Jmol script that loads the backbone (N, CA, C; Angstrom):
load data "model"
ATOM      1  N   MET A   1     -31.475 -16.860  14.804  1.00  0.00           N
ATOM      2  CA  MET A   1     -30.393 -16.360  14.008  1.00  0.00           C
ATOM      3  C   MET A   1     -29.061 -16.697  14.650  1.00  0.00           C
ATOM      4  N   THR A   2     -28.102 -17.027  13.814  1.00  0.00           N
ATOM      5  CA  THR A   2     -26.779 -17.312  14.360  1.00  0.00           C
ATOM      6  C   THR A   2     -25.997 -16.016  14.532  1.00  0.00           C
ATOM      7  N   GLU A   3     -24.970 -16.098  15.328  1.00  0.00           N
ATOM      8  CA  GLU A   3     -24.152 -14.921  15.610  1.00  0.00           C
ATOM      9  C   GLU A   3     -23.452 -14.406  14.353  1.00  0.00           C
ATOM     10  N   SER A   4     -23.016 -15.313  13.468  1.00  0.00           N
ATOM     11  CA  SER A   4     -22.293 -14.907  12.266  1.00  0.00           C
ATOM     12  C   SER A   4     -23.202 -14.188  11.270  1.00  0.00           C
ATOM     13  N   ALA A   5     -24.497 -14.408  11.330  1.00  0.00           N
ATOM     14  CA  ALA A   5     -25.420 -13.745  10.414  1.00  0.00           C
ATOM     15  C   ALA A   5     -25.537 -12.254  10.708  1.00  0.00           C
ATOM     16  N   ASN A   6     -25.242 -11.851  11.927  1.00  0.00           N
ATOM     17  CA  ASN A   6     -25.347 -10.444  12.306  1.00  0.00           C
ATOM     18  C   ASN A   6     -24.057  -9.655  12.077  1.00  0.00           C
ATOM     19  N   GLN A   7     -22.992 -10.324  11.715  1.00  0.00           N
ATOM     20  CA  GLN A   7     -21.708  -9.646  11.540  1.00  0.00           C
ATOM     21  C   GLN A   7     -21.534  -9.186  10.098  1.00  0.00           C
ATOM     22  N   THR A   8     -20.875  -8.054   9.949  1.00  0.00           N
ATOM     23  CA  THR A   8     -20.566  -7.558   8.611  1.00  0.00           C
ATOM     24  C   THR A   8     -19.215  -8.111   8.201  1.00  0.00           C
ATOM     25  N   PRO A   9     -18.946  -8.161   6.886  1.00  0.00           N
ATOM     26  CA  PRO A   9     -17.640  -8.666   6.443  1.00  0.00           C
ATOM     27  C   PRO A   9     -16.512  -7.810   7.012  1.00  0.00           C
ATOM     28  N   ASN A  10     -15.371  -8.435   7.277  1.00  0.00           N
ATOM     29  CA  ASN A  10     -14.222  -7.733   7.823  1.00  0.00           C
ATOM     30  C   ASN A  10     -13.583  -6.888   6.723  1.00  0.00           C
ATOM     31  N   ARG A  11     -13.761  -5.580   6.778  1.00  0.00           N
ATOM     32  CA  ARG A  11     -13.207  -4.672   5.778  1.00  0.00           C
ATOM     33  C   ARG A  11     -12.299  -3.664   6.454  1.00  0.00           C
ATOM     34  N   LYS A  12     -11.188  -3.363   5.787  1.00  0.00           N
ATOM     35  CA  LYS A  12     -10.300  -2.335   6.286  1.00  0.00           C
ATOM     36  C   LYS A  12     -10.800  -0.983   5.813  1.00  0.00           C
ATOM     37  N   VAL A  13     -10.621   0.011   6.648  1.00  0.00           N
ATOM     38  CA  VAL A  13     -10.972   1.370   6.267  1.00  0.00           C
ATOM     39  C   VAL A  13      -9.819   1.920   5.437  1.00  0.00           C
ATOM     40  N   LEU A  14     -10.140   2.501   4.304  1.00  0.00           N
ATOM     41  CA  LEU A  14      -9.127   3.067   3.430  1.00  0.00           C
ATOM     42  C   LEU A  14      -8.675   4.407   3.984  1.00  0.00           C
ATOM     43  N   ARG A  15      -7.388   4.503   4.291  1.00  0.00           N
ATOM     44  CA  ARG A  15      -6.818   5.751   4.794  1.00  0.00           C
ATOM     45  C   ARG A  15      -5.911   6.314   3.716  1.00  0.00           C
ATOM     46  N   GLY A  16      -6.110   7.571   3.369  1.00  0.00           N
ATOM     47  CA  GLY A  16      -5.338   8.174   2.293  1.00  0.00           C
ATOM     48  C   GLY A  16      -5.900   7.743   0.958  1.00  0.00           C
ATOM     49  N   ARG A  17      -5.331   8.305  -0.069  1.00  0.00           N
ATOM     50  CA  ARG A  17      -5.820   7.913  -1.400  1.00  0.00           C
ATOM     51  C   ARG A  17      -5.270   6.539  -1.763  1.00  0.00           C
ATOM     52  N   PRO A  18      -5.942   5.807  -2.620  1.00  0.00           N
ATOM     53  CA  PRO A  18      -5.452   4.479  -2.977  1.00  0.00           C
ATOM     54  C   PRO A  18      -4.308   4.557  -3.993  1.00  0.00           C
ATOM     55  N   TYR A  19      -3.319   3.698  -3.835  1.00  0.00           N
ATOM     56  CA  TYR A  19      -2.252   3.518  -4.820  1.00  0.00           C
ATOM     57  C   TYR A  19      -2.686   2.453  -5.809  1.00  0.00           C
ATOM     58  N   SER A  20      -2.175   2.533  -7.025  1.00  0.00           N
ATOM     59  CA  SER A  20      -2.224   1.387  -7.920  1.00  0.00           C
ATOM     60  C   SER A  20      -0.962   0.584  -7.617  1.00  0.00           C
ATOM     61  N   ILE A  21      -0.951  -0.679  -7.966  1.00  0.00           N
ATOM     62  CA  ILE A  21       0.230  -1.501  -7.713  1.00  0.00           C
ATOM     63  C   ILE A  21       1.429  -0.927  -8.466  1.00  0.00           C
ATOM     64  N   ALA A  22       1.218  -0.505  -9.699  1.00  0.00           N
ATOM     65  CA  ALA A  22       2.311   0.044 -10.510  1.00  0.00           C
ATOM     66  C   ALA A  22       2.879   1.318  -9.880  1.00  0.00           C
ATOM     67  N   GLU A  23       2.017   2.189  -9.383  1.00  0.00           N
ATOM     68  CA  GLU A  23       2.467   3.436  -8.754  1.00  0.00           C
ATOM     69  C   GLU A  23       3.269   3.134  -7.485  1.00  0.00           C
ATOM     70  N   PHE A  24       2.778   2.209  -6.669  1.00  0.00           N
ATOM     71  CA  PHE A  24       3.458   1.814  -5.440  1.00  0.00           C
ATOM     72  C   PHE A  24       4.837   1.217  -5.754  1.00  0.00           C
ATOM     73  N   ALA A  25       4.892   0.306  -6.730  1.00  0.00           N
ATOM     74  CA  ALA A  25       6.155  -0.325  -7.110  1.00  0.00           C
ATOM     75  C   ALA A  25       7.153   0.704  -7.626  1.00  0.00           C
ATOM     76  N   ARG A  26       6.683   1.617  -8.426  1.00  0.00           N
ATOM     77  CA  ARG A  26       7.556   2.648  -8.994  1.00  0.00           C
ATOM     78  C   ARG A  26       8.076   3.581  -7.902  1.00  0.00           C
ATOM     79  N   LYS A  27       7.207   3.995  -7.001  1.00  0.00           N
ATOM     80  CA  LYS A  27       7.593   4.940  -5.961  1.00  0.00           C
ATOM     81  C   LYS A  27       8.693   4.383  -5.066  1.00  0.00           C
ATOM     82  N   TYR A  28       8.596   3.095  -4.728  1.00  0.00           N
ATOM     83  CA  TYR A  28       9.551   2.488  -3.805  1.00  0.00           C
ATOM     84  C   TYR A  28      10.546   1.552  -4.506  1.00  0.00           C
ATOM     85  N   ARG A  29      10.578   1.588  -5.809  1.00  0.00           N
ATOM     86  CA  ARG A  29      11.491   0.771  -6.624  1.00  0.00           C
ATOM     87  C   ARG A  29      11.437  -0.702  -6.232  1.00  0.00           C
ATOM     88  N   LEU A  30      10.223  -1.230  -6.209  1.00  0.00           N
ATOM     89  CA  LEU A  30      10.003  -2.641  -5.880  1.00  0.00           C
ATOM     90  C   LEU A  30       9.768  -3.430  -7.155  1.00  0.00           C
ATOM     91  N   ASP A  31      10.138  -4.705  -7.137  1.00  0.00           N
ATOM     92  CA  ASP A  31       9.773  -5.530  -8.284  1.00  0.00           C
ATOM     93  C   ASP A  31       8.275  -5.835  -8.199  1.00  0.00           C
ATOM     94  N   ASP A  32       7.707  -6.275  -9.297  1.00  0.00           N
ATOM     95  CA  ASP A  32       6.256  -6.487  -9.365  1.00  0.00           C
ATOM     96  C   ASP A  32       5.756  -7.501  -8.339  1.00  0.00           C
ATOM     97  N   LYS A  33       6.532  -8.565  -8.128  1.00  0.00           N
ATOM     98  CA  LYS A  33       6.111  -9.624  -7.203  1.00  0.00           C
ATOM     99  C   LYS A  33       6.012  -9.101  -5.772  1.00  0.00           C
ATOM    100  N   GLU A  34       7.034  -8.350  -5.327  1.00  0.00           N
ATOM    101  CA  GLU A  34       7.036  -7.814  -3.965  1.00  0.00           C
ATOM    102  C   GLU A  34       5.954  -6.751  -3.788  1.00  0.00           C
ATOM    103  N   ALA A  35       5.789  -5.891  -4.781  1.00  0.00           N
ATOM    104  CA  ALA A  35       4.759  -4.847  -4.707  1.00  0.00           C
ATOM    105  C   ALA A  35       3.377  -5.481  -4.588  1.00  0.00           C
ATOM    106  N   LYS A  36       3.111  -6.517  -5.385  1.00  0.00           N
ATOM    107  CA  LYS A  36       1.802  -7.177  -5.335  1.00  0.00           C
ATOM    108  C   LYS A  36       1.591  -7.872  -3.985  1.00  0.00           C
ATOM    109  N   ARG A  37       2.638  -8.503  -3.451  1.00  0.00           N
ATOM    110  CA  ARG A  37       2.523  -9.187  -2.161  1.00  0.00           C
ATOM    111  C   ARG A  37       2.142  -8.198  -1.058  1.00  0.00           C
ATOM    112  N   LEU A  38       2.837  -7.070  -0.993  1.00  0.00           N
ATOM    113  CA  LEU A  38       2.538  -6.061   0.032  1.00  0.00           C
ATOM    114  C   LEU A  38       1.169  -5.430  -0.197  1.00  0.00           C
ATOM    115  N   PHE A  39       0.850  -5.167  -1.454  1.00  0.00           N
ATOM    116  CA  PHE A  39      -0.445  -4.577  -1.809  1.00  0.00           C
ATOM    117  C   PHE A  39      -1.583  -5.505  -1.387  1.00  0.00           C
ATOM    118  N   ASP A  40      -1.432  -6.801  -1.656  1.00  0.00           N
ATOM    119  CA  ASP A  40      -2.469  -7.775  -1.275  1.00  0.00           C
ATOM    120  C   ASP A  40      -2.592  -7.902   0.244  1.00  0.00           C
ATOM    121  N   LYS A  41      -1.477  -7.820   0.944  1.00  0.00           N
ATOM    122  CA  LYS A  41      -1.488  -7.990   2.395  1.00  0.00           C
ATOM    123  C   LYS A  41      -2.005  -6.756   3.131  1.00  0.00           C
ATOM    124  N   PHE A  42      -1.630  -5.557   2.657  1.00  0.00           N
ATOM    125  CA  PHE A  42      -1.955  -4.328   3.377  1.00  0.00           C
ATOM    126  C   PHE A  42      -2.999  -3.457   2.690  1.00  0.00           C
ATOM    127  N   GLY A  43      -3.401  -3.789   1.468  1.00  0.00           N
ATOM    128  CA  GLY A  43      -4.413  -3.017   0.766  1.00  0.00           C
ATOM    129  C   GLY A  43      -3.828  -1.839   0.017  1.00  0.00           C
ATOM    130  N   PRO A  44      -4.685  -1.081  -0.664  1.00  0.00           N
ATOM    131  CA  PRO A  44      -4.225   0.006  -1.530  1.00  0.00           C
ATOM    132  C   PRO A  44      -4.001   1.344  -0.835  1.00  0.00           C
ATOM    133  N   SER A  45      -4.232   1.418   0.467  1.00  0.00           N
ATOM    134  CA  SER A  45      -4.150   2.690   1.185  1.00  0.00           C
ATOM    135  C   SER A  45      -2.741   3.278   1.130  1.00  0.00           C
ATOM    136  N   SER A  46      -2.616   4.474   0.558  1.00  0.00           N
ATOM    137  CA  SER A  46      -1.301   5.112   0.479  1.00  0.00           C
ATOM    138  C   SER A  46      -0.748   5.395   1.867  1.00  0.00           C
ATOM    139  N   THR A  47      -1.597   5.746   2.807  1.00  0.00           N
ATOM    140  CA  THR A  47      -1.142   6.016   4.171  1.00  0.00           C
ATOM    141  C   THR A  47      -0.556   4.757   4.804  1.00  0.00           C
ATOM    142  N   GLU A  48      -1.253   3.658   4.699  1.00  0.00           N
ATOM    143  CA  GLU A  48      -0.783   2.395   5.286  1.00  0.00           C
ATOM    144  C   GLU A  48       0.516   1.929   4.623  1.00  0.00           C
ATOM    145  N   LEU A  49       0.561   1.982   3.298  1.00  0.00           N
ATOM    146  CA  LEU A  49       1.748   1.513   2.587  1.00  0.00           C
ATOM    147  C   LEU A  49       2.950   2.429   2.830  1.00  0.00           C
ATOM    148  N   ASP A  50       2.727   3.729   2.907  1.00  0.00           N
ATOM    149  CA  ASP A  50       3.828   4.656   3.188  1.00  0.00           C
ATOM    150  C   ASP A  50       4.370   4.425   4.598  1.00  0.00           C
ATOM    151  N   LEU A  51       3.482   4.181   5.556  1.00  0.00           N
ATOM    152  CA  LEU A  51       3.923   3.881   6.926  1.00  0.00           C
ATOM    153  C   LEU A  51       4.716   2.577   6.968  1.00  0.00           C
ATOM    154  N   LEU A  52       4.250   1.578   6.252  1.00  0.00           N
ATOM    155  CA  LEU A  52       4.949   0.301   6.189  1.00  0.00           C
ATOM    156  C   LEU A  52       6.353   0.489   5.630  1.00  0.00           C
ATOM    157  N   MET A  53       6.462   1.216   4.535  1.00  0.00           N
ATOM    158  CA  MET A  53       7.763   1.398   3.904  1.00  0.00           C
ATOM    159  C   MET A  53       8.678   2.256   4.776  1.00  0.00           C
ATOM    160  N   ALA A  54       8.128   3.205   5.504  1.00  0.00           N
ATOM    161  CA  ALA A  54       8.931   4.012   6.425  1.00  0.00           C
ATOM    162  C   ALA A  54       9.470   3.129   7.555  1.00  0.00           C
ATOM    163  N   ALA A  55       8.639   2.210   8.039  1.00  0.00           N
ATOM    164  CA  ALA A  55       9.075   1.294   9.096  1.00  0.00           C
ATOM    165  C   ALA A  55      10.189   0.382   8.593  1.00  0.00           C
ATOM    166  N   LYS A  56      10.141   0.054   7.310  1.00  0.00           N
ATOM    167  CA  LYS A  56      11.192  -0.770   6.708  1.00  0.00           C
ATOM    168  C   LYS A  56      12.394   0.073   6.313  1.00  0.00           C
ATOM    169  N   ARG A  57      12.298   1.379   6.559  1.00  0.00           N
ATOM    170  CA  ARG A  57      13.342   2.345   6.200  1.00  0.00           C
ATOM    171  C   ARG A  57      13.627   2.352   4.707  1.00  0.00           C
ATOM    172  N   LYS A  58      12.569   2.164   3.928  1.00  0.00           N
ATOM    173  CA  LYS A  58      12.674   2.192   2.470  1.00  0.00           C
ATOM    174  C   LYS A  58      12.086   3.523   2.017  1.00  0.00           C
ATOM    175  N   LEU A  59      12.940   4.437   1.584  1.00  0.00           N
ATOM    176  CA  LEU A  59      12.491   5.761   1.182  1.00  0.00           C
ATOM    177  C   LEU A  59      12.010   5.747  -0.262  1.00  0.00           C
ATOM    178  N   PRO A  60      11.080   6.654  -0.588  1.00  0.00           N
ATOM    179  CA  PRO A  60      10.648   6.740  -1.988  1.00  0.00           C
ATOM    180  C   PRO A  60      11.836   7.086  -2.875  1.00  0.00           C
ATOM    181  N   GLY A  61      11.774   6.628  -4.107  1.00  0.00           N
ATOM    182  CA  GLY A  61      12.842   6.935  -5.060  1.00  0.00           C
ATOM    183  C   GLY A  61      12.855   8.413  -5.397  1.00  0.00           C
ATOM    184  N   LEU A  62      14.028   8.926  -5.734  1.00  0.00           N
ATOM    185  CA  LEU A  62      14.143  10.310  -6.169  1.00  0.00           C
ATOM    186  C   LEU A  62      13.662  10.438  -7.594  1.00  0.00           C
ATOM    187  N   PRO A  63      13.165  11.613  -7.985  1.00  0.00           N
ATOM    188  CA  PRO A  63      12.794  11.813  -9.379  1.00  0.00           C
ATOM    189  C   PRO A  63      14.028  11.626 -10.265  1.00  0.00           C
ATOM    190  N   SER A  64      13.806  11.149 -11.478  1.00  0.00           N
ATOM    191  CA  SER A  64      14.938  10.883 -12.363  1.00  0.00           C
ATOM    192  C   SER A  64      15.570  12.175 -12.873  1.00  0.00           C
ATOM    193  N   VAL A  65      14.833  13.275 -12.859  1.00  0.00           N
ATOM    194  CA  VAL A  65      15.362  14.568 -13.299  1.00  0.00           C
ATOM    195  C   VAL A  65      15.233  15.546 -12.156  1.00  0.00           C
ATOM    196  N   ILE A  66      16.332  16.181 -11.806  1.00  0.00           N
ATOM    197  CA  ILE A  66      16.316  17.173 -10.747  1.00  0.00           C
ATOM    198  C   ILE A  66      16.508  18.539 -11.377  1.00  0.00           C
ATOM    199  N   ASN A  67      15.558  19.449 -11.155  1.00  0.00           N
ATOM    200  CA  ASN A  67      15.649  20.798 -11.707  1.00  0.00           C
ATOM    201  C   ASN A  67      16.457  21.691 -10.785  1.00  0.00           C
ATOM    202  N   HIS A  68      17.364  22.434 -11.340  1.00  0.00           N
ATOM    203  CA  HIS A  68      18.178  23.359 -10.541  1.00  0.00           C
ATOM    204  C   HIS A  68      17.597  24.739 -10.600  1.00  0.00           C
TER     205      HIS A  68
END
end "model"
wireframe off; spacefill off
backbone 0.3
color backbone group
Protein backbone atom coordinates (compact mmCIF):
# COMPACT_ATOMS: atom_id res chain seq x y z
CA MET A 1 0.00 0.00 0.00
CA THR A 2 1.17 3.49 -0.74
CA GLU A 3 1.33 6.18 1.89
CA SER A 4 -1.35 8.30 0.16
CA ALA A 5 -3.86 5.43 0.31
CA ASN A 6 -3.88 5.61 4.11
CA GLN A 7 -4.54 9.35 4.31
CA THR A 8 -7.98 10.88 4.60
CA PRO A 9 -8.97 13.87 2.47
CA ASN A 10 -7.88 17.23 3.88
CA ARG A 11 -11.06 18.64 5.46
CA LYS A 12 -11.48 21.67 7.66
CA VAL A 13 -13.43 21.29 10.86
CA LEU A 14 -16.51 23.48 10.84
CA ARG A 15 -16.44 25.87 13.78
CA GLY A 16 -19.64 27.73 14.57
CA ARG A 17 -22.73 27.53 12.48
CA PRO A 18 -22.33 27.76 8.72
CA TYR A 19 -23.08 31.01 6.87
CA SER A 20 -24.67 31.12 3.46
CA ILE A 21 -22.78 33.32 1.02
CA ALA A 22 -25.73 35.73 0.88
CA GLU A 23 -25.91 36.01 4.69
CA PHE A 24 -22.14 36.60 4.94
CA ALA A 25 -22.21 39.25 2.18
CA ARG A 26 -25.17 41.03 3.75
CA LYS A 27 -23.71 41.00 7.26
CA TYR A 28 -20.41 42.58 6.19
CA ARG A 29 -21.76 44.60 3.23
CA LEU A 30 -19.58 42.80 0.71
CA ASP A 31 -20.22 42.54 -2.99
CA ASP A 32 -21.05 39.06 -4.27
CA LYS A 33 -17.64 38.50 -5.88
CA GLU A 34 -15.66 39.30 -2.71
CA ALA A 35 -18.03 37.32 -0.46
CA LYS A 36 -17.72 34.26 -2.71
CA ARG A 37 -13.91 34.56 -2.86
CA LEU A 38 -13.60 34.64 0.95
CA PHE A 39 -16.24 31.94 1.37
CA ASP A 40 -14.40 29.64 -1.06
CA LYS A 41 -11.04 30.30 0.58
CA PHE A 42 -12.08 30.04 4.25
CA GLY A 43 -15.24 27.91 4.12
CA PRO A 44 -18.71 28.52 5.56
CA SER A 45 -17.71 28.58 9.25
CA SER A 46 -19.23 31.65 10.90
CA THR A 47 -16.49 31.59 13.55
CA GLU A 48 -13.68 31.57 10.98
CA LEU A 49 -15.28 34.24 8.79
CA ASP A 50 -16.12 36.50 11.75
CA LEU A 51 -12.51 36.23 12.97
CA LEU A 52 -11.24 37.03 9.48
CA MET A 53 -13.44 40.10 9.20
CA ALA A 54 -12.46 41.26 12.70
CA ALA A 55 -8.79 40.98 11.70
CA LYS A 56 -9.58 43.11 8.66
CA ARG A 57 -11.34 45.53 11.03
CA LYS A 58 -14.54 45.16 9.03
CA LEU A 59 -17.45 45.35 11.46
CA PRO A 60 -20.87 43.85 10.75
CA GLY A 61 -23.36 46.29 9.30
CA LEU A 62 -25.87 47.94 11.62
CA PRO A 63 -29.52 46.97 11.32
CA SER A 64 -31.39 49.27 8.95
CA VAL A 65 -33.99 50.05 11.65
CA ILE A 66 -33.00 50.99 15.16
CA ASN A 67 -35.71 50.69 17.82
CA HIS A 68 -35.72 53.30 20.55
